[in-house]
VOGULUM-89454 format. One line per field, with one value per residue (C-alpha): residue in three letters; y, z, x. Coordinates in nm, 2 decimals, m for minus. Each point is the difference from the previous one (the first is absolute). Last residue first. Example, Ala and Ser with C-alpha at 12.3 -4.5 7.8 and 13.67 -1.06 7.14 Angstrom:
# residues 2
resn	c(SER ALA)
yy	c(m0.11 m0.34)
zz	c(0.71 0.07)
xx	c(1.37 m0.14)
//
This chain:
# residues 256
resn	c(ARG ALA PRO GLU PRO GLU ASN ARG THR SER ALA SER ALA SER PRO VAL GLY ARG ARG ASP PRO ALA VAL LEU VAL ALA THR ILE PRO ILE ALA LEU SER LEU MET GLY VAL VAL PHE MET PRO VAL LEU PHE THR PHE LEU ASP GLU GLY ASP PRO VAL SER ILE ARG THR ASP VAL ARG VAL ASP LEU GLY ALA LEU TRP LEU TYR HIS ALA GLY ILE VAL ALA LEU GLY PHE VAL ILE ALA ALA GLY GLY MET ALA PRO VAL PRO TRP THR HIS LEU VAL PHE TRP LEU ALA LEU ALA SER THR ALA ALA LEU LEU ALA ILE SER ALA ILE VAL PRO GLY TRP ASN LEU GLU ILE SER GLY ARG VAL GLN ILE ALA ASP MET GLY VAL HIS MET THR LEU ALA LEU GLY VAL THR MET ALA ALA ALA CYS GLY VAL LEU ARG PRO TRP GLN VAL THR ARG GLY LEU PHE ILE LEU GLY ALA PHE ILE SER LEU GLY SER LEU VAL ALA ALA GLY LEU LEU ARG THR VAL ASP TYR ARG PHE VAL THR GLU GLY PRO GLY ASN VAL GLY LEU MET SER VAL PHE ILE ALA LEU TRP VAL GLY ILE ALA GLY ILE SER VAL ALA ALA ALA THR LEU TRP VAL THR ARG PHE ARG ALA THR VAL SER LYS ARG SER GLU ARG ILE CYS THR PHE GLY VAL LEU ALA GLY ALA ALA SER VAL LEU VAL SER LEU ALA LEU VAL TRP TYR GLY MET ALA PHE TYR SER MET)
yy	c(m11.84 m0.17 m0.20 0.13 m0.12 m0.23 0.14 0.09 m0.33 m0.17 0.23 m0.13 m0.34 m0.01 m0.02 m0.33 0.10 m0.12 m0.26 m0.35 m0.27 m0.30 m0.29 m0.01 0.11 m0.23 m0.30 0.17 m0.02 m0.39 m0.10 0.10 m0.28 m0.30 0.18 m0.05 m0.36 m0.11 0.16 m0.12 m0.39 0.04 0.17 m0.25 m0.28 0.24 0.15 m0.36 0.04 0.02 m0.12 m0.02 m0.25 m0.13 0.28 m0.18 0.14 0.35 0.25 0.38 0.22 0.37 0.20 0.36 m0.14 m0.15 0.37 0.07 m0.24 0.10 0.39 m0.10 m0.19 0.27 0.29 m0.24 m0.11 0.36 0.09 m0.26 0.15 0.36 m0.11 m0.17 0.27 0.24 m0.22 m0.01 0.38 0.18 0.23 0.09 m0.09 m0.34 0.14 0.18 m0.33 m0.19 0.31 m0.05 m0.39 0.00 0.23 m0.14 m0.38 0.14 0.14 m0.36 m0.14 0.21 m0.06 m0.32 m0.01 0.15 m0.19 m0.30 m0.25 m0.33 m0.34 m0.37 m0.32 m0.30 0.27 0.09 0.38 0.09 0.31 0.11 0.03 0.16 0.26 0.06 0.05 0.25 0.19 m0.03 0.16 0.24 0.11 0.08 0.19 0.23 0.02 0.04 0.31 0.18 m0.01 0.18 0.29 0.00 0.03 m0.13 m0.08 m0.24 m0.12 m0.18 m0.14 m0.33 m0.07 m0.03 m0.19 m0.23 m0.08 m0.05 m0.21 m0.22 m0.03 m0.10 m0.26 m0.15 m0.01 m0.18 m0.29 m0.04 0.06 m0.29 m0.22 m0.02 m0.03 m0.28 0.10 m0.21 0.04 m0.07 0.10 0.35 0.08 m0.08 0.28 m0.08 m0.09 0.32 0.24 m0.15 0.07 0.35 0.04 m0.18 0.26 0.31 0.05 m0.31 0.03 0.39 0.11 m0.23 0.02 0.33 0.10 m0.23 0.16 0.33 m0.09 m0.08 0.30 0.21 m0.23 0.11 0.36 0.07 0.14 m0.23 0.18 0.02 m0.35 m0.14 0.18 m0.17 m0.35 0.10 0.05 m0.35 m0.18 0.21 m0.10 m0.35 m0.08 0.20 m0.22 m0.32 0.13 0.12 m0.39 m0.16 0.20 m0.05 m0.43 0.04 0.07 m0.35 m0.25 0.06 0.36 0.17 m0.23 0.08)
zz	c(m2.34 m0.15 0.33 0.18 m0.09 0.23 0.17 0.33 m0.01 m0.04 0.21 0.32 m0.08 m0.02 m0.33 m0.12 m0.09 0.31 0.06 m0.16 0.09 0.25 m0.27 0.04 0.35 0.12 m0.21 0.17 0.32 m0.06 m0.09 0.27 0.18 m0.22 0.11 0.38 m0.03 m0.17 0.29 0.22 m0.10 m0.07 0.35 0.29 m0.17 m0.06 0.36 0.19 0.28 0.34 0.32 0.10 m0.02 0.38 0.15 0.07 m0.34 0.12 m0.29 0.05 m0.28 0.02 m0.19 m0.11 m0.30 m0.07 0.04 m0.23 m0.28 0.09 m0.11 m0.29 m0.12 0.08 m0.19 m0.35 0.05 m0.01 m0.30 m0.20 0.02 m0.05 m0.32 m0.09 0.11 m0.20 m0.33 0.08 m0.06 0.34 0.21 0.33 0.36 m0.06 m0.02 0.33 0.20 m0.16 0.11 0.33 0.03 m0.15 0.25 0.29 m0.09 m0.06 0.36 0.16 m0.16 0.14 0.30 m0.04 m0.09 0.35 0.18 0.07 0.02 0.19 m0.10 0.16 m0.04 m0.19 m0.22 m0.07 m0.24 0.06 0.17 m0.30 m0.12 0.30 m0.01 m0.36 0.01 0.27 m0.18 m0.26 0.22 0.15 m0.34 m0.13 0.27 m0.01 m0.37 0.06 0.23 m0.20 m0.32 0.23 0.11 m0.40 m0.12 m0.35 m0.20 m0.01 0.35 0.22 0.26 m0.18 m0.14 0.29 0.26 m0.33 m0.04 0.36 0.01 m0.28 0.14 0.37 m0.22 m0.09 0.35 0.11 m0.21 0.04 0.38 m0.05 m0.19 0.24 m0.19 m0.04 m0.13 m0.08 0.14 m0.28 0.34 0.05 m0.13 m0.36 m0.23 m0.36 0.02 0.23 m0.31 m0.12 0.42 m0.05 m0.39 0.19 0.27 m0.24 m0.34 0.04 0.35 0.02 m0.36 m0.11 0.28 0.06 m0.40 0.04 0.28 m0.10 m0.33 0.24 0.19 m0.32 m0.08 0.31 0.02 m0.32 m0.37 m0.03 m0.21 0.26 0.16 m0.40 0.08 0.31 m0.17 m0.23 0.26 0.17 m0.28 m0.07 0.38 m0.03 m0.31 0.14 0.33 m0.21 m0.20 0.28 0.19 m0.36 m0.02 0.31 m0.04 m0.29 0.21 0.07 0.25 0.32 m0.10 0.30 0.25 0.39)
xx	c(m8.23 0.28 0.16 0.28 0.40 0.14 0.32 m0.18 m0.10 0.33 0.15 m0.23 0.04 0.40 0.19 0.18 0.31 0.22 m0.27 0.19 m0.23 0.19 0.04 0.40 0.02 m0.26 0.19 0.34 m0.19 m0.06 0.30 0.23 m0.19 0.18 0.37 m0.12 m0.17 0.33 0.24 m0.21 m0.04 0.37 0.11 m0.11 0.19 0.29 m0.06 0.05 m0.25 0.04 0.13 0.33 0.26 0.11 0.25 0.36 0.08 0.00 0.00 0.03 m0.16 0.11 m0.28 0.05 0.14 m0.31 m0.15 0.20 m0.07 m0.31 0.03 0.14 m0.28 m0.24 0.24 0.05 m0.35 m0.11 0.25 m0.12 m0.35 0.07 0.20 m0.34 m0.21 0.18 m0.03 m0.35 m0.03 m0.04 m0.31 0.13 m0.08 0.10 0.35 m0.02 m0.15 0.29 0.30 m0.17 0.03 0.32 0.16 m0.15 0.05 0.39 m0.01 m0.14 0.28 0.27 m0.17 0.05 0.32 0.11 m0.23 0.24 m0.35 0.08 m0.10 0.05 0.05 m0.09 m0.23 m0.38 m0.07 m0.32 0.18 0.12 m0.30 m0.20 0.31 m0.03 m0.38 0.06 0.26 m0.27 m0.29 0.25 0.12 m0.41 m0.11 0.32 m0.08 m0.35 0.09 0.25 m0.19 m0.33 0.26 0.10 m0.30 0.06 m0.38 m0.20 m0.06 0.26 m0.23 m0.08 0.34 0.29 m0.32 m0.03 0.39 0.03 m0.31 0.14 0.35 m0.15 m0.22 0.32 0.17 m0.26 m0.03 0.42 m0.11 m0.25 0.21 0.31 0.33 0.26 0.34 0.29 0.33 0.26 0.33 m0.20 m0.34 m0.14 m0.14 m0.11 m0.34 0.02 m0.02 m0.35 m0.10 0.03 m0.16 m0.29 m0.09 0.13 m0.12 m0.24 m0.19 0.08 m0.01 m0.24 m0.27 0.07 m0.09 m0.30 m0.14 0.08 m0.23 m0.28 0.05 m0.05 m0.29 m0.19 0.11 m0.16 0.06 0.36 0.24 0.28 m0.10 0.15 0.36 0.02 m0.10 0.24 0.29 m0.11 0.08 0.30 0.15 m0.13 0.20 0.31 m0.04 0.00 0.28 0.23 m0.06 0.08 0.33 0.11 m0.09 0.19 0.30 0.09 m0.19 0.19 0.01 m0.02 0.20 0.04)
//
């Protein structure tokens, strides 16, 4: 297969998209740690799951697929239902990893959440790649696929450990870039495990051209990041706000 038919700029763009989604997601997780109610914490974690899962993983992967062609310049077609299903799986896997994580490092819980997140991301890869339609057949070579899953597991565990700590913005930016490189690296490992066999006797399969489908999804995805960014900018900073009980204790007694 040809992985960079449109040039290496597609690879760079996919990493940047993944890093952008991850950075916004990490910021939302930091805001969730300041939330005083479970309801607002869940809202922030949902925003983080969408940013990291739908943008940082799913959208970034299919941006990179713009440069991927089959043998002999064979152009892939895609099943839209499976593409959208992969997006939902990606968001749910990140949410499952975050919602039970807690606020402090507890290793059994961290390992369990990382395992759930890994399974979800592996299913995302499988369903997304299963959306490819080609004149012929596609078989899996399990060696690269297992290596891809191992990289996803390491990425999940490190990302969950990272968000349990408070970091400055430059550190979160660096971690987001590492996350993007790891996700796209896992994707290309999975691609290396796809054995595409073209049979010109088979008619052109049904499905959509990826460029036609992805352009509006890219615009919507990038614009959707503005919602959590705006929410972060307008969210009150509660770090220096004393609790109500503390305020009551510190109030001077009235003069008698």
